[in-house]
Backbone atoms as SQL, in Angstrom:
CREATE TABLE atoms (id INTEGER PRIMARY KEY, chain TEXT, resi INTEGER, resn TEXT, atom TEXT, x REAL, y REAL, z REAL);
INSERT INTO atoms VALUES
  (1, 'A', 1, 'MET', 'N', -46.529, 6.430, 74.484),
  (2, 'A', 1, 'MET', 'CA', -46.348, 5.051, 74.905),
  (3, 'A', 1, 'MET', 'C', -45.419, 4.311, 73.951),
  (4, 'A', 2, 'GLU', 'N', -44.545, 5.036, 73.258),
  (5, 'A', 2, 'GLU', 'CA', -43.588, 4.379, 72.369),
  (6, 'A', 2, 'GLU', 'C', -42.611, 3.557, 73.196),
  (7, 'A', 3, 'ARG', 'N', -42.339, 2.372, 72.752),
  (8, 'A', 3, 'ARG', 'CA', -41.444, 1.459, 73.450),
  (9, 'A', 3, 'ARG', 'C', -40.423, 0.921, 72.478),
  (10, 'A', 4, 'ASN', 'N', -39.317, 0.505, 73.025),
  (11, 'A', 4, 'ASN', 'CA', -38.333, -0.232, 72.251),
  (12, 'A', 4, 'ASN', 'C', -38.998, -1.557, 71.881),
  (13, 'A', 5, 'PRO', 'N', -38.917, -1.996, 70.619),
  (14, 'A', 5, 'PRO', 'CA', -39.601, -3.233, 70.238),
  (15, 'A', 5, 'PRO', 'C', -39.141, -4.460, 71.021),
  (16, 'A', 6, 'HIS', 'N', -37.981, -4.365, 71.675),
  (17, 'A', 6, 'HIS', 'CA', -37.488, -5.510, 72.433),
  (18, 'A', 6, 'HIS', 'C', -37.849, -5.433, 73.908),
  (19, 'A', 7, 'ASP', 'N', -38.502, -4.352, 74.332),
  (20, 'A', 7, 'ASP', 'CA', -38.972, -4.275, 75.714),
  (21, 'A', 7, 'ASP', 'C', -40.062, -5.318, 75.918),
  (22, 'A', 8, 'VAL', 'N', -40.032, -5.974, 77.047),
  (23, 'A', 8, 'VAL', 'CA', -41.027, -7.003, 77.342),
  (24, 'A', 8, 'VAL', 'C', -41.968, -6.453, 78.399),
  (25, 'A', 9, 'LEU', 'N', -43.249, -6.415, 78.079),
  (26, 'A', 9, 'LEU', 'CA', -44.256, -5.956, 79.028),
  (27, 'A', 9, 'LEU', 'C', -44.760, -7.134, 79.851),
  (28, 'A', 10, 'ALA', 'N', -44.945, -6.889, 81.111),
  (29, 'A', 10, 'ALA', 'CA', -45.541, -7.906, 81.976),
  (30, 'A', 10, 'ALA', 'C', -47.018, -8.042, 81.624),
  (31, 'A', 11, 'THR', 'N', -47.584, -9.196, 81.874),
  (32, 'A', 11, 'THR', 'CA', -48.983, -9.431, 81.510),
  (33, 'A', 11, 'THR', 'C', -49.914, -8.440, 82.207),
  (34, 'A', 12, 'ARG', 'N', -49.616, -8.079, 83.438),
  (35, 'A', 12, 'ARG', 'CA', -50.483, -7.116, 84.132),
  (36, 'A', 12, 'ARG', 'C', -50.427, -5.753, 83.460),
  (37, 'A', 13, 'GLU', 'N', -49.262, -5.374, 82.941),
  (38, 'A', 13, 'GLU', 'CA', -49.142, -4.106, 82.219),
  (39, 'A', 13, 'GLU', 'C', -49.956, -4.154, 80.926),
  (40, 'A', 14, 'VAL', 'N', -49.904, -5.282, 80.249),
  (41, 'A', 14, 'VAL', 'CA', -50.647, -5.418, 78.996),
  (42, 'A', 14, 'VAL', 'C', -52.139, -5.319, 79.271),
  (43, 'A', 15, 'ARG', 'N', -52.601, -5.984, 80.326),
  (44, 'A', 15, 'ARG', 'CA', -54.028, -5.889, 80.664),
  (45, 'A', 15, 'ARG', 'C', -54.425, -4.440, 80.897),
  (46, 'A', 16, 'ALA', 'N', -53.600, -3.704, 81.612),
  (47, 'A', 16, 'ALA', 'CA', -53.920, -2.306, 81.915),
  (48, 'A', 16, 'ALA', 'C', -53.842, -1.430, 80.664),
  (49, 'A', 17, 'GLN', 'N', -52.948, -1.759, 79.744),
  (50, 'A', 17, 'GLN', 'CA', -52.729, -0.925, 78.566),
  (51, 'A', 17, 'GLN', 'C', -53.455, -1.416, 77.312),
  (52, 'A', 18, 'LEU', 'N', -54.205, -2.497, 77.426),
  (53, 'A', 18, 'LEU', 'CA', -54.829, -3.091, 76.248),
  (54, 'A', 18, 'LEU', 'C', -55.661, -2.104, 75.426),
  (55, 'A', 19, 'PRO', 'N', -56.525, -1.305, 76.018),
  (56, 'A', 19, 'PRO', 'CA', -57.286, -0.355, 75.185),
  (57, 'A', 19, 'PRO', 'C', -56.362, 0.595, 74.404),
  (58, 'A', 20, 'ALA', 'N', -55.303, 1.086, 75.030),
  (59, 'A', 20, 'ALA', 'CA', -54.368, 1.983, 74.344),
  (60, 'A', 20, 'ALA', 'C', -53.602, 1.245, 73.250),
  (61, 'A', 21, 'LEU', 'N', -53.231, 0.000, 73.510),
  (62, 'A', 21, 'LEU', 'CA', -52.530, -0.798, 72.495),
  (63, 'A', 21, 'LEU', 'C', -53.416, -1.026, 71.281),
  (64, 'A', 22, 'LEU', 'N', -54.675, -1.374, 71.526),
  (65, 'A', 22, 'LEU', 'CA', -55.594, -1.600, 70.409),
  (66, 'A', 22, 'LEU', 'C', -55.799, -0.321, 69.606),
  (67, 'A', 23, 'GLU', 'N', -55.890, 0.803, 70.288),
  (68, 'A', 23, 'GLU', 'CA', -56.042, 2.080, 69.584),
  (69, 'A', 23, 'GLU', 'C', -54.807, 2.364, 68.734),
  (70, 'A', 24, 'ARG', 'N', -53.635, 2.081, 69.278),
  (71, 'A', 24, 'ARG', 'CA', -52.398, 2.273, 68.516),
  (72, 'A', 24, 'ARG', 'C', -52.395, 1.391, 67.269),
  (73, 'A', 25, 'PHE', 'N', -52.838, 0.138, 67.408),
  (74, 'A', 25, 'PHE', 'CA', -52.915, -0.754, 66.256),
  (75, 'A', 25, 'PHE', 'C', -53.919, -0.221, 65.231),
  (76, 'A', 26, 'ARG', 'N', -55.054, 0.310, 65.707),
  (77, 'A', 26, 'ARG', 'CA', -56.048, 0.871, 64.789),
  (78, 'A', 26, 'ARG', 'C', -55.474, 2.046, 64.015),
  (79, 'A', 27, 'GLN', 'N', -54.764, 2.903, 64.717),
  (80, 'A', 27, 'GLN', 'CA', -54.224, 4.114, 64.090),
  (81, 'A', 27, 'GLN', 'C', -53.079, 3.806, 63.125),
  (82, 'A', 28, 'ALA', 'N', -52.152, 2.970, 63.533),
  (83, 'A', 28, 'ALA', 'CA', -50.940, 2.736, 62.744),
  (84, 'A', 28, 'ALA', 'C', -51.045, 1.530, 61.809),
  (85, 'A', 29, 'GLY', 'N', -52.010, 0.673, 62.037),
  (86, 'A', 29, 'GLY', 'CA', -52.177, -0.498, 61.172),
  (87, 'A', 29, 'GLY', 'C', -50.929, -1.358, 61.129),
  (88, 'A', 30, 'ALA', 'N', -50.506, -1.712, 59.920),
  (89, 'A', 30, 'ALA', 'CA', -49.352, -2.596, 59.743),
  (90, 'A', 30, 'ALA', 'C', -48.057, -1.962, 60.222),
  (91, 'A', 31, 'ASP', 'N', -48.037, -0.633, 60.353),
  (92, 'A', 31, 'ASP', 'CA', -46.826, 0.049, 60.804),
  (93, 'A', 31, 'ASP', 'C', -46.671, 0.076, 62.320),
  (94, 'A', 32, 'ALA', 'N', -47.700, -0.340, 63.056),
  (95, 'A', 32, 'ALA', 'CA', -47.625, -0.341, 64.524),
  (96, 'A', 32, 'ALA', 'C', -46.596, -1.369, 64.985),
  (97, 'A', 33, 'GLU', 'N', -45.753, -0.958, 65.912),
  (98, 'A', 33, 'GLU', 'CA', -44.748, -1.880, 66.452),
  (99, 'A', 33, 'GLU', 'C', -45.432, -2.989, 67.239),
  (100, 'A', 34, 'PRO', 'N', -44.992, -4.227, 67.068),
  (101, 'A', 34, 'PRO', 'CA', -45.526, -5.321, 67.873),
  (102, 'A', 34, 'PRO', 'C', -45.192, -5.117, 69.351),
  (103, 'A', 35, 'VAL', 'N', -45.961, -5.763, 70.208),
  (104, 'A', 35, 'VAL', 'CA', -45.756, -5.679, 71.653),
  (105, 'A', 35, 'VAL', 'C', -45.330, -7.061, 72.140),
  (106, 'A', 36, 'VAL', 'N', -44.209, -7.105, 72.834),
  (107, 'A', 36, 'VAL', 'CA', -43.687, -8.364, 73.365),
  (108, 'A', 36, 'VAL', 'C', -44.170, -8.491, 74.803),
  (109, 'A', 37, 'ILE', 'N', -44.701, -9.663, 75.145),
  (110, 'A', 37, 'ILE', 'CA', -45.284, -9.912, 76.463),
  (111, 'A', 37, 'ILE', 'C', -44.571, -11.084, 77.114),
  (112, 'A', 38, 'GLY', 'N', -44.402, -11.010, 78.440),
  (113, 'A', 38, 'GLY', 'CA', -43.814, -12.143, 79.126),
  (114, 'A', 38, 'GLY', 'C', -43.826, -11.982, 80.623),
  (115, 'A', 39, 'ALA', 'N', -43.746, -13.086, 81.293),
  (116, 'A', 39, 'ALA', 'CA', -43.640, -13.100, 82.746),
  (117, 'A', 39, 'ALA', 'C', -42.187, -12.864, 83.127),
  (118, 'A', 40, 'ARG', 'N', -41.972, -12.092, 84.147),
  (119, 'A', 40, 'ARG', 'CA', -40.626, -11.771, 84.631),
  (120, 'A', 40, 'ARG', 'C', -39.740, -11.225, 83.514),
  (121, 'A', 41, 'ARG', 'N', -40.373, -10.475, 82.615),
  (122, 'A', 41, 'ARG', 'CA', -39.677, -9.783, 81.516),
  (123, 'A', 41, 'ARG', 'C', -38.976, -10.726, 80.533),
  (124, 'A', 42, 'ARG', 'N', -39.383, -11.991, 80.530),
  (125, 'A', 42, 'ARG', 'CA', -38.848, -12.928, 79.545),
  (126, 'A', 42, 'ARG', 'C', -39.854, -13.028, 78.401),
  (127, 'A', 43, 'PRO', 'N', -39.418, -12.810, 77.161),
  (128, 'A', 43, 'PRO', 'CA', -40.357, -12.843, 76.031),
  (129, 'A', 43, 'PRO', 'C', -41.068, -14.185, 75.912),
  (130, 'A', 44, 'GLU', 'N', -42.400, -14.118, 75.811),
  (131, 'A', 44, 'GLU', 'CA', -43.191, -15.339, 75.666),
  (132, 'A', 44, 'GLU', 'C', -44.171, -15.261, 74.505),
  (133, 'A', 45, 'ALA', 'N', -44.609, -14.050, 74.172),
  (134, 'A', 45, 'ALA', 'CA', -45.596, -13.891, 73.103),
  (135, 'A', 45, 'ALA', 'C', -45.448, -12.506, 72.486),
  (136, 'A', 46, 'VAL', 'N', -46.016, -12.369, 71.304),
  (137, 'A', 46, 'VAL', 'CA', -46.001, -11.085, 70.607),
  (138, 'A', 46, 'VAL', 'C', -47.421, -10.768, 70.158),
  (139, 'A', 47, 'VAL', 'N', -47.832, -9.532, 70.402),
  (140, 'A', 47, 'VAL', 'CA', -49.122, -9.054, 69.922),
  (141, 'A', 47, 'VAL', 'C', -48.827, -8.050, 68.820),
  (142, 'A', 48, 'LEU', 'N', -49.463, -8.239, 67.673),
  (143, 'A', 48, 'LEU', 'CA', -49.232, -7.330, 66.573),
  (144, 'A', 48, 'LEU', 'C', -50.552, -7.008, 65.896),
  (145, 'A', 49, 'SER', 'N', -50.541, -5.945, 65.100),
  (146, 'A', 49, 'SER', 'CA', -51.771, -5.556, 64.418),
  (147, 'A', 49, 'SER', 'C', -52.188, -6.650, 63.439),
  (148, 'A', 50, 'TYR', 'N', -53.467, -6.714, 63.190),
  (149, 'A', 50, 'TYR', 'CA', -53.982, -7.711, 62.258),
  (150, 'A', 50, 'TYR', 'C', -53.421, -7.485, 60.861),
  (151, 'A', 51, 'GLU', 'N', -53.248, -6.217, 60.483),
  (152, 'A', 51, 'GLU', 'CA', -52.698, -5.896, 59.168),
  (153, 'A', 51, 'GLU', 'C', -51.280, -6.437, 59.027),
  (154, 'A', 52, 'ARG', 'N', -50.472, -6.281, 60.080),
  (155, 'A', 52, 'ARG', 'CA', -49.101, -6.800, 60.024),
  (156, 'A', 52, 'ARG', 'C', -49.126, -8.324, 59.970),
  (157, 'A', 53, 'TYR', 'N', -50.019, -8.934, 60.728),
  (158, 'A', 53, 'TYR', 'CA', -50.166, -10.390, 60.706),
  (159, 'A', 53, 'TYR', 'C', -50.475, -10.874, 59.281),
  (160, 'A', 54, 'LEU', 'N', -51.414, -10.185, 58.610),
  (161, 'A', 54, 'LEU', 'CA', -51.765, -10.578, 57.249),
  (162, 'A', 54, 'LEU', 'C', -50.577, -10.450, 56.305),
  (163, 'A', 55, 'LYS', 'N', -49.762, -9.408, 56.500),
  (164, 'A', 55, 'LYS', 'CA', -48.569, -9.262, 55.674),
  (165, 'A', 55, 'LYS', 'C', -47.602, -10.419, 55.907),
  (166, 'A', 56, 'LEU', 'N', -47.421, -10.783, 57.178),
  (167, 'A', 56, 'LEU', 'CA', -46.521, -11.891, 57.491),
  (168, 'A', 56, 'LEU', 'C', -47.019, -13.195, 56.884),
  (169, 'A', 57, 'VAL', 'N', -48.287, -13.462, 57.047),
  (170, 'A', 57, 'VAL', 'CA', -48.860, -14.693, 56.514),
  (171, 'A', 57, 'VAL', 'C', -48.767, -14.693, 54.999),
  (172, 'A', 58, 'GLY', 'N', -49.064, -13.558, 54.384),
  (173, 'A', 58, 'GLY', 'CA', -48.988, -13.460, 52.929),
  (174, 'A', 58, 'GLY', 'C', -47.564, -13.637, 52.440),
  (175, 'A', 59, 'GLY', 'N', -46.619, -13.083, 53.177),
  (176, 'A', 59, 'GLY', 'CA', -45.212, -13.225, 52.810),
  (177, 'A', 59, 'GLY', 'C', -44.775, -14.670, 52.848),
  (178, 'A', 60, 'ARG', 'N', -45.190, -15.375, 53.868),
  (179, 'A', 60, 'ARG', 'CA', -44.847, -16.792, 53.955),
  (180, 'A', 60, 'ARG', 'C', -45.469, -17.569, 52.812),
  (181, 'A', 61, 'GLY', 'N', -46.688, -17.200, 52.464),
  (182, 'A', 61, 'GLY', 'CA', -47.351, -17.863, 51.349),
  (183, 'A', 61, 'GLY', 'C', -46.613, -17.648, 50.037),
  (184, 'A', 62, 'ARG', 'N', -46.122, -16.419, 49.823),
  (185, 'A', 62, 'ARG', 'CA', -45.363, -16.127, 48.607),
  (186, 'A', 62, 'ARG', 'C', -44.056, -16.906, 48.587),
  (187, 'A', 63, 'VAL', 'N', -43.393, -16.987, 49.753),
  (188, 'A', 63, 'VAL', 'CA', -42.143, -17.746, 49.828),
  (189, 'A', 63, 'VAL', 'C', -42.417, -19.220, 49.552),
  (190, 'A', 64, 'ALA', 'N', -43.470, -19.740, 50.156),
  (191, 'A', 64, 'ALA', 'CA', -43.806, -21.149, 49.928),
  (192, 'A', 64, 'ALA', 'C', -44.105, -21.402, 48.461),
  (193, 'A', 65, 'ALA', 'N', -44.849, -20.504, 47.827),
  (194, 'A', 65, 'ALA', 'CA', -45.174, -20.674, 46.410),
  (195, 'A', 65, 'ALA', 'C', -43.908, -20.632, 45.554),
  (196, 'A', 66, 'ALA', 'N', -42.993, -19.728, 45.884),
  (197, 'A', 66, 'ALA', 'CA', -41.737, -19.636, 45.126),
  (198, 'A', 66, 'ALA', 'C', -40.907, -20.907, 45.297),
  (199, 'A', 67, 'LEU', 'N', -40.846, -21.430, 46.519),
  (200, 'A', 67, 'LEU', 'CA', -40.092, -22.662, 46.763),
  (201, 'A', 67, 'LEU', 'C', -40.732, -23.853, 46.045),
  (202, 'A', 68, 'GLU', 'N', -42.066, -23.905, 46.077),
  (203, 'A', 68, 'GLU', 'CA', -42.752, -24.984, 45.361),
  (204, 'A', 68, 'GLU', 'C', -42.444, -24.908, 43.868),
  (205, 'A', 69, 'GLN', 'N', -42.453, -23.691, 43.301),
  (206, 'A', 69, 'GLN', 'CA', -42.160, -23.505, 41.883),
  (207, 'A', 69, 'GLN', 'C', -40.731, -23.948, 41.563),
  (208, 'A', 70, 'GLN', 'N', -39.780, -23.560, 42.410),
  (209, 'A', 70, 'GLN', 'CA', -38.387, -23.974, 42.194),
  (210, 'A', 70, 'GLN', 'C', -38.254, -25.488, 42.235),
  (211, 'A', 71, 'ALA', 'N', -38.950, -26.109, 43.178),
  (212, 'A', 71, 'ALA', 'CA', -38.895, -27.572, 43.277),
  (213, 'A', 71, 'ALA', 'C', -39.459, -28.210, 42.014),
  (214, 'A', 72, 'ARG', 'N', -40.593, -27.694, 41.516),
  (215, 'A', 72, 'ARG', 'CA', -41.176, -28.239, 40.278),
  (216, 'A', 72, 'ARG', 'C', -40.205, -28.095, 39.106),
  (217, 'A', 73, 'GLU', 'N', -39.570, -26.915, 39.015),
  (218, 'A', 73, 'GLU', 'CA', -38.626, -26.679, 37.920),
  (219, 'A', 73, 'GLU', 'C', -37.419, -27.610, 38.008),
  (220, 'A', 74, 'ALA', 'N', -37.057, -27.999, 39.232),
  (221, 'A', 74, 'ALA', 'CA', -35.925, -28.909, 39.419),
  (222, 'A', 74, 'ALA', 'C', -36.360, -30.362, 39.326),
  (223, 'A', 75, 'GLY', 'N', -37.657, -30.587, 39.066),
  (224, 'A', 75, 'GLY', 'CA', -38.162, -31.948, 38.946),
  (225, 'A', 75, 'GLY', 'C', -38.361, -32.635, 40.284),
  (226, 'A', 76, 'GLU', 'N', -38.473, -31.864, 41.337),
  (227, 'A', 76, 'GLU', 'CA', -38.686, -32.429, 42.669),
  (228, 'A', 76, 'GLU', 'C', -40.096, -32.092, 43.139),
  (229, 'A', 77, 'THR', 'N', -40.500, -32.732, 44.221),
  (230, 'A', 77, 'THR', 'CA', -41.805, -32.417, 44.803),
  (231, 'A', 77, 'THR', 'C', -41.592, -31.760, 46.161),
  (232, 'A', 78, 'LEU', 'N', -42.418, -30.778, 46.442),
  (233, 'A', 78, 'LEU', 'CA', -42.364, -30.049, 47.715),
  (234, 'A', 78, 'LEU', 'C', -43.753, -29.487, 47.945),
  (235, 'A', 79, 'ASP', 'N', -44.431, -29.953, 49.012),
  (236, 'A', 79, 'ASP', 'CA', -45.767, -29.407, 49.257),
  (237, 'A', 79, 'ASP', 'C', -45.657, -28.112, 50.068),
  (238, 'A', 80, 'ALA', 'N', -46.766, -27.422, 50.214),
  (239, 'A', 80, 'ALA', 'CA', -46.775, -26.109, 50.868),
  (240, 'A', 80, 'ALA', 'C', -46.241, -26.180, 52.291),
  (241, 'A', 81, 'GLU', 'N', -46.606, -27.207, 53.028),
  (242, 'A', 81, 'GLU', 'CA', -46.145, -27.336, 54.409),
  (243, 'A', 81, 'GLU', 'C', -44.625, -27.508, 54.476),
  (244, 'A', 82, 'GLU', 'N', -44.097, -28.338, 53.593),
  (245, 'A', 82, 'GLU', 'CA', -42.641, -28.528, 53.529),
  (246, 'A', 82, 'GLU', 'C', -41.943, -27.234, 53.124),
  (247, 'A', 83, 'ALA', 'N', -42.542, -26.486, 52.207),
  (248, 'A', 83, 'ALA', 'CA', -41.960, -25.226, 51.753),
  (249, 'A', 83, 'ALA', 'C', -41.898, -24.217, 52.892),
  (250, 'A', 84, 'ILE', 'N', -42.974, -24.114, 53.673),
  (251, 'A', 84, 'ILE', 'CA', -42.987, -23.186, 54.821),
  (252, 'A', 84, 'ILE', 'C', -41.943, -23.613, 55.835),
  (253, 'A', 85, 'GLU', 'N', -41.843, -24.906, 56.125),
  (254, 'A', 85, 'GLU', 'CA', -40.851, -25.392, 57.085),
  (255, 'A', 85, 'GLU', 'C', -39.434, -25.081, 56.612),
  (256, 'A', 86, 'LEU', 'N', -39.180, -25.293, 55.336),
  (257, 'A', 86, 'LEU', 'CA', -37.870, -24.979, 54.765),
  (258, 'A', 86, 'LEU', 'C', -37.571, -23.486, 54.879),
  (259, 'A', 87, 'ALA', 'N', -38.564, -22.651, 54.547),
  (260, 'A', 87, 'ALA', 'CA', -38.382, -21.197, 54.645),
  (261, 'A', 87, 'ALA', 'C', -38.117, -20.774, 56.088),
  (262, 'A', 88, 'ASN', 'N', -38.854, -21.326, 57.032),
  (263, 'A', 88, 'ASN', 'CA', -38.640, -21.006, 58.450),
  (264, 'A', 88, 'ASN', 'C', -37.247, -21.417, 58.907),
  (265, 'A', 89, 'ASN', 'N', -36.816, -22.605, 58.513),
  (266, 'A', 89, 'ASN', 'CA', -35.484, -23.073, 58.904),
  (267, 'A', 89, 'ASN', 'C', -34.401, -22.164, 58.342),
  (268, 'A', 90, 'GLU', 'N', -34.551, -21.758, 57.084),
  (269, 'A', 90, 'GLU', 'CA', -33.566, -20.862, 56.459),
  (270, 'A', 90, 'GLU', 'C', -33.544, -19.517, 57.170),
  (271, 'A', 91, 'LEU', 'N', -34.715, -19.007, 57.513),
  (272, 'A', 91, 'LEU', 'CA', -34.798, -17.730, 58.218),
  (273, 'A', 91, 'LEU', 'C', -34.097, -17.819, 59.564),
  (274, 'A', 92, 'HIS', 'N', -34.348, -18.880, 60.320),
  (275, 'A', 92, 'HIS', 'CA', -33.714, -19.040, 61.631),
  (276, 'A', 92, 'HIS', 'C', -32.197, -19.172, 61.489),
  (277, 'A', 93, 'THR', 'N', -31.746, -19.878, 60.472),
  (278, 'A', 93, 'THR', 'CA', -30.305, -20.019, 60.230),
  (279, 'A', 93, 'THR', 'C', -29.677, -18.664, 59.939),
  (280, 'A', 94, 'MET', 'N', -30.326, -17.882, 59.084),
  (281, 'A', 94, 'MET', 'CA', -29.810, -16.543, 58.759),
  (282, 'A', 94, 'MET', 'C', -29.733, -15.671, 60.005),
  (283, 'A', 95, 'ARG', 'N', -30.759, -15.725, 60.839),
  (284, 'A', 95, 'ARG', 'CA', -30.762, -14.906, 62.063),
  (285, 'A', 95, 'ARG', 'C', -29.647, -15.334, 63.015),
  (286, 'A', 96, 'ARG', 'N', -29.434, -16.645, 63.172),
  (287, 'A', 96, 'ARG', 'CA', -28.360, -17.129, 64.029),
  (288, 'A', 96, 'ARG', 'C', -27.014, -16.659, 63.517),
  (289, 'A', 97, 'GLU', 'N', -26.819, -16.746, 62.201),
  (290, 'A', 97, 'GLU', 'CA', -25.546, -16.314, 61.606),
  (291, 'A', 97, 'GLU', 'C', -25.323, -14.816, 61.810),
  (292, 'A', 98, 'ARG', 'N', -26.384, -14.012, 61.676),
  (293, 'A', 98, 'ARG', 'CA', -26.254, -12.569, 61.896),
  (294, 'A', 98, 'ARG', 'C', -25.877, -12.265, 63.334),
  (295, 'A', 99, 'ARG', 'N', -26.556, -12.956, 64.266),
  (296, 'A', 99, 'ARG', 'CA', -26.239, -12.736, 65.697),
  (297, 'A', 99, 'ARG', 'C', -24.800, -13.122, 66.000),
  (298, 'A', 100, 'ALA', 'N', -24.349, -14.244, 65.449),
  (299, 'A', 100, 'ALA', 'CA', -22.981, -14.707, 65.679),
  (300, 'A', 100, 'ALA', 'C', -21.977, -13.725, 65.099),
  (301, 'A', 101, 'ALA', 'N', -22.291, -13.142, 63.955),
  (302, 'A', 101, 'ALA', 'CA', -21.376, -12.177, 63.320),
  (303, 'A', 101, 'ALA', 'C', -21.270, -10.885, 64.126),
  (304, 'A', 102, 'LYS', 'N', -22.328, -10.528, 64.851),
  (305, 'A', 102, 'LYS', 'CA', -22.317, -9.299, 65.660),
  (306, 'A', 102, 'LYS', 'C', -21.486, -9.450, 66.907),
  (307, 'A', 103, 'ARG', 'N', -21.274, -10.678, 67.343),
  (308, 'A', 103, 'ARG', 'CA', -20.531, -10.911, 68.598),
  (309, 'A', 103, 'ARG', 'C', -19.078, -10.691, 68.443);
């Protein structure tokens, strides 16, 4: 049941395959590929293993902590929420630039 990570499964397919997807997540843990779900094959949601989710959340926390530290060292204030928003904006900008460069 290996899929291209960009393949979008219809919700009815996900319902039918849910036990197999959960087993795959159990077996592969954080290494299991996320599953993209959507109506009419348009991406709407992503299902991923809990282990991968924890890594993502932890990564954001580390980025936020690093940004907060940099702000303190520069004599500025930046709370955790602002740091996460800044990190997300930078990530989206980088992704847009990469996509534009590929065109």
